[in-house]
SERO-4910 file (N, C-alpha, C, O; in steps of 0.05 Angstrom, whole numbers):
BEGIN
 pado doro    nc1    nc2    nc3   cac1   cac2   cac3    cc1    cc2    cc3    oc1    oc2    oc3
  Met    A   -386   -501   -923   -412   -497   -926   -411   -511   -945   -392   -512   -961
  Asn    A   -437   -525   -947   -453   -551   -975   -456   -535   -990   -464   -513   -982
  Ile    A   -454   -538  -1013   -465   -521  -1036   -483   -541  -1049   -472   -562  -1047
  Ile    A   -501   -543  -1060   -515   -556  -1085   -532   -535  -1103   -548   -516  -1099
  Leu    A   -519   -551  -1127   -529   -530  -1152   -551   -540  -1163   -548   -564  -1169
  Arg    A   -581   -527  -1171   -594   -536  -1175   -585   -541  -1216   -564   -532  -1226
  Gln    A   -604   -553  -1229   -605   -560  -1254   -601   -541  -1275   -594   -545  -1298
  His    A   -608   -520  -1264   -616   -490  -1273   -587   -472  -1266   -574   -458  -1281
  Ala    A   -584   -476  -1244   -557   -465  -1244   -528   -467  -1259   -511   -451  -1267
  Leu    A   -534   -508  -1258   -513   -512  -1277   -517   -500  -1303   -500   -486  -1313
  Lys    A   -536   -504  -1312   -550   -496  -1350   -531   -466  -1342   -508   -462  -1349
  Arg    A   -546   -450  -1327   -525   -423  -1336   -508   -417  -1335   -494   -404  -1351
  Met    A   -501   -428  -1306   -468   -425  -1309   -447   -432  -1334   -430   -419  -1344
  Phe    A   -455   -456  -1338   -444   -466  -1373   -447   -449  -1396   -431   -447  -1415
  Glu    A   -478   -431  -1391   -480   -412  -1416   -461   -394  -1410   -444   -387  -1426
  Arg    A   -463   -385  -1385   -443   -351  -1380   -420   -352  -1369   -408   -333  -1359
  Glu    A   -411   -381  -1370   -387   -373  -1369   -378   -373  -1335   -363   -356  -1325
  Ile    A   -390   -391  -1323   -389   -371  -1294   -372   -405  -1274   -385   -426  -1276
  Thr    A   -359   -405  -1265   -346   -415  -1248   -357   -412  -1215   -365   -393  -1202
  Leu    A   -352   -449  -1208   -355   -457  -1175   -350   -438  -1162   -364   -428  -1145
  Glu    A   -320   -427  -1172   -308   -415  -1152   -306   -383  -1151   -298   -369  -1132
  Asp    A   -321   -373  -1186   -333   -356  -1181   -358   -348  -1155   -360   -327  -1143
  Ile    A   -377   -374  -1153   -397   -374  -1141   -384   -367  -1105   -391   -348  -1091
  His    A   -365   -387  -1097   -349   -395  -1069   -343   -363  -1067   -352   -352  -1046
  Gln    A   -329   -346  -1087   -323   -312  -1078   -339   -306  -1070   -339   -304  -1045
  Val    A   -370   -296  -1092   -386   -284  -1087   -397   -293  -1055   -397   -272  -1042
  Leu    A   -404   -311  -1042   -423   -323  -1026   -393   -319   -996   -399   -318   -972
  Arg    A   -369   -318  -1005   -343   -311   -983   -354   -282   -979   -365   -273   -960
  Ser    A   -346   -267  -1004   -337   -239  -1002   -368   -214  -1007   -369   -190   -999
  Gly    A   -389   -231  -1022   -410   -213  -1024   -422   -205  -1007   -412   -202   -985
  His    A   -454   -197  -1016   -464   -189   -991   -492   -192  -1008   -492   -186  -1032
  Val    A   -525   -205   -988   -540   -195  -1004   -551   -170  -1005   -545   -151   -990
  Ile    A   -567   -171  -1022   -578   -144  -1037   -606   -139  -1031   -618   -118  -1025
  Glu    A   -619   -174  -1034   -648   -180  -1030   -653   -203  -1026   -643   -223  -1037
  Arg    A   -674   -202  -1004   -685   -226   -993   -717   -237  -1004   -738   -225  -1011
  Tyr    A   -712   -258  -1003   -746   -271  -1009   -751   -288   -996   -748   -311  -1004
  Pro    A   -762   -280   -966   -770   -309   -934   -795   -319   -945   -806   -337   -933
  Asp    A   -805   -309   -964   -827   -329   -972   -829   -359   -983   -844   -378   -978
  Asp    A   -801   -353  -1008   -800   -372  -1025   -798   -392  -1013   -786   -394   -992
  Thr    A   -812   -413  -1025   -816   -446  -1020   -794   -458  -1033   -782   -443  -1048
  Pro    A   -783   -486  -1031   -786   -494  -1001   -771   -477   -978   -777   -481   -955
  Tyr    A   -749   -454   -989   -738   -449   -968   -730   -426   -973   -723   -420   -996
  Pro    A   -731   -403   -946   -728   -371   -954   -700   -370   -971   -678   -382   -966
  Ser    A   -707   -350   -996   -672   -343  -1008   -666   -314  -1008   -673   -297   -993
  Ala    A   -648   -313  -1034   -636   -281  -1022   -616   -277  -1044   -597   -291  -1046
  Leu    A   -622   -256  -1061   -592   -247  -1085   -577   -242  -1080   -579   -220  -1068
  Trp    A   -552   -252  -1080   -530   -234  -1074   -521   -224  -1093   -528   -229  -1116
  Leu    A   -498   -204  -1083   -486   -190  -1097   -451   -192  -1096   -439   -187  -1076
  Gly    A   -440   -199  -1120   -409   -201  -1108   -401   -194  -1138   -412   -182  -1157
  Gln    A   -366   -213  -1130   -351   -202  -1157   -337   -231  -1169   -323   -242  -1152
  Asp    A   -339   -243  -1192   -328   -263  -1199   -300   -259  -1200   -288   -238  -1199
  Thr    A   -290   -284  -1202   -256   -293  -1199   -240   -273  -1224   -216   -272  -1229
  Arg    A   -272   -251  -1244   -252   -233  -1268   -253   -206  -1249   -238   -188  -1254
  Gln    A   -269   -203  -1229   -274   -175  -1219   -296   -161  -1231   -297   -137  -1231
  Arg    A   -320   -178  -1247   -339   -176  -1262   -366   -174  -1234   -364   -191  -1217
  Pro    A   -386   -157  -1232   -404   -169  -1217   -409   -189  -1217   -398   -204  -1233
  Leu    A   -428   -197  -1199   -447   -224  -1198   -466   -228  -1187   -465   -218  -1165
  His    A   -488   -239  -1191   -508   -249  -1179   -521   -270  -1177   -534   -283  -1193
  Val    A   -515   -274  -1149   -521   -309  -1146   -546   -310  -1119   -546   -303  -1095
  Val    A   -566   -323  -1139   -593   -325  -1121   -588   -352  -1100   -580   -374  -1108
  Val    A   -592   -348  -1079   -591   -373  -1063   -606   -383  -1041   -607   -371  -1019
  Ala    A   -618   -406  -1046   -640   -415  -1023   -622   -428  -1000   -601   -437  -1006
  Asp    A   -628   -428   -981   -617   -428   -952   -632   -452   -938   -654   -448   -928
  Asn    A   -618   -480   -937   -633   -498   -922   -616   -501   -896   -601   -520   -893
  Ala    A   -620   -479   -875   -613   -488   -855   -608   -517   -834   -588   -524   -821
  Ala    A   -641   -530   -838   -636   -554   -821   -623   -577   -832   -623   -600   -823
  Glu    A   -610   -569   -854   -590   -584   -875   -568   -574   -871   -551   -590   -866
  Gly    A   -558   -545   -872   -536   -537   -870   -527   -524   -907   -507   -513   -917
  Gln    A   -549   -530   -916   -543   -520   -951   -550   -503   -948   -565   -493   -931
  Ser    A   -532   -490   -977   -537   -473   -995   -543   -476  -1023   -525   -485  -1037
  Ile    A   -566   -471  -1034   -572   -486  -1051   -570   -461  -1075   -579   -439  -1069
  Ile    A   -559   -465  -1101   -561   -443  -1125   -584   -449  -1134   -594   -472  -1133
  Ile    A   -593   -431  -1142   -614   -428  -1162   -609   -417  -1183   -606   -431  -1203
  Thr    A   -607   -393  -1183   -585   -385  -1219   -570   -365  -1214   -574   -348  -1197
  Val    A   -555   -366  -1225   -533   -346  -1236   -524   -324  -1257   -519   -332  -1280
  Tyr    A   -521   -303  -1252   -513   -284  -1275   -498   -259  -1272   -489   -254  -1249
  His    A   -494   -244  -1291   -482   -223  -1288   -501   -207  -1306   -513   -211  -1327
  Pro    A   -497   -183  -1283   -522   -162  -1277   -527   -152  -1312   -510   -150  -1330
  Asn    A   -546   -147  -1312   -541   -128  -1350   -558    -92  -1335   -577    -86  -1321
  Pro    A   -537    -80  -1349   -541    -62  -1341   -567    -43  -1349   -575    -26  -1333
  Glu    A   -578    -47  -1371   -606    -41  -1377   -628    -48  -1355   -649    -35  -1356
  Leu    A   -626    -65  -1337   -636    -73  -1319   -632    -59  -1284   -649    -51  -1269
  Trp    A   -602    -60  -1280   -592    -47  -1254   -586    -26  -1259   -583    -21  -1283
  Leu    A   -580     -2  -1233   -565     17  -1234   -531      2  -1232   -524    -21  -1229
  Ser    A   -518     24  -1236   -479     22  -1241   -479     14  -1210   -455     13  -1205
  Asp    A   -495      7  -1184   -482     -2  -1166   -489    -34  -1159   -479    -47  -1141
  Trp    A   -509    -43  -1178   -520    -69  -1187   -528    -82  -1160   -523   -105  -1153
  Thr    A   -543    -61  -1145   -559    -70  -1127   -583    -62  -1134   -604    -75  -1134
  Thr    A   -579    -39  -1139   -617    -22  -1151   -627    -34  -1172   -609    -39  -1189
  Arg    A   -648    -41  -1177   -669    -45  -1203   -671    -25  -1215   -665     -8  -1199
  Arg    A   -676    -12  -1239   -679      4  -1260   -712     -2  -1248   -720    -23  -1237
  Asn    A   -727     22  -1255   -756     26  -1256   -761     16  -1285   -747     24  -1304
  Arg    A   -783     -4  -1289   -790     -3  -1319   -816     11  -1321   -837     13  -1307
  Pro    A   -808     20  -1342   -841     42  -1353   -872     20  -1353   -894     30  -1359
***
């Protein structure tokens, strides 16, 4: 898998102390919880997995299938104020 890190993702990784190994782990053992087929220039998806410290981690990945690239858009540890405890369901906002 050829992983490309967007500048935004690199900035967030640094700010949030998320490593490339954390991202690899999510893509190896996590799963897609939301799909965004209309994103451009490539369809993307929100992945949920655990980082190397066993914390939940969300990774937004665009799929450039023609080039065999997984483009990392952003990464974050889900906020419990925005997500239910399963980390796959968004809380309803008033």
